[in-house]
C-alpha positions as a Python dict, from the first residue, in 0.01 Angstrom:
ca = {
    (1, 'M'): (0, 0, 0),
    (2, 'I'): (40, 368, -181),
    (3, 'F'): (406, 280, -273),
    (4, 'S'): (357, -51, -403),
    (5, 'Q'): (229, -180, -806),
    (6, 'P'): (-134, -343, -730),
    (7, 'S'): (-217, -600, -957),
    (8, 'R'): (-497, -527, -1264),
    (9, 'E'): (-773, -699, -975),
    (10, 'A'): (-686, -474, -693),
    (11, 'S'): (-712, -171, -900),
    (12, 'I'): (-1048, -252, -1045),
    (13, 'R'): (-1169, -365, -693),
    (14, 'Q'): (-1047, 16, -590),
    (15, 'I'): (-1202, 182, -858),
    (16, 'E'): (-1531, -27, -844),
    (17, 'G'): (-1534, 61, -466),
    (18, 'L'): (-1558, 401, -519),
    (19, 'Q'): (-1921, 384, -643),
    (20, 'G'): (-2039, 305, -272),
    (21, 'K'): (-1793, 578, -124),
    (22, 'I'): (-1927, 835, -400),
    (23, 'K'): (-2258, 734, -270),
    (24, 'E'): (-2244, 753, 80),
    (25, 'I'): (-2113, 1130, 19),
    (26, 'L'): (-2359, 1268, -117),
    (27, 'T'): (-2633, 1084, 109),
    (28, 'R'): (-2453, 1240, 413),
    (29, 'A'): (-2479, 1526, 216),
    (30, 'L'): (-2815, 1567, 162),
    (31, 'R'): (-2940, 1382, 508),
    (32, 'E'): (-2660, 1693, 697),
    (33, 'R'): (-2738, 1980, 452),
    (34, 'K'): (-2356, 2023, 399),
    (35, 'P'): (-2140, 2041, 108),
    (36, 'S'): (-2004, 1692, -64),
    (37, 'S'): (-1645, 1837, 5),
    (38, 'E'): (-1761, 1908, 397),
    (39, 'I'): (-1849, 1499, 408),
    (40, 'A'): (-1608, 1391, 211),
    (41, 'D'): (-1327, 1538, 416),
    (42, 'A'): (-1490, 1466, 697),
    (43, 'M'): (-1506, 1069, 600),
    (44, 'A'): (-1187, 1124, 539),
    (45, 'R'): (-1060, 1221, 883),
    (46, 'E'): (-1256, 1014, 1035),
    (47, 'R'): (-1068, 751, 824),
    (48, 'I'): (-730, 823, 905),
    (49, 'N'): (-829, 836, 1303),
    (50, 'S'): (-957, 461, 1339),
    (51, 'E'): (-663, 392, 1143),
    (52, 'G'): (-433, 543, 1391),
    (53, 'K'): (-578, 367, 1641),
    (54, 'C'): (-511, 21, 1531),
}
């Protein structure tokens, strides 16, 4: 869906979902005592790897 034109509602849902992701990144960074950028990269890799196994 990267190349499609999302609806306004879909765009709003994606934006609202960012809050949860950011909170998860910051929580993990504090818990694991790592930079948030490192956690975000790890989460992105986890997502890519899990989607590739479908």
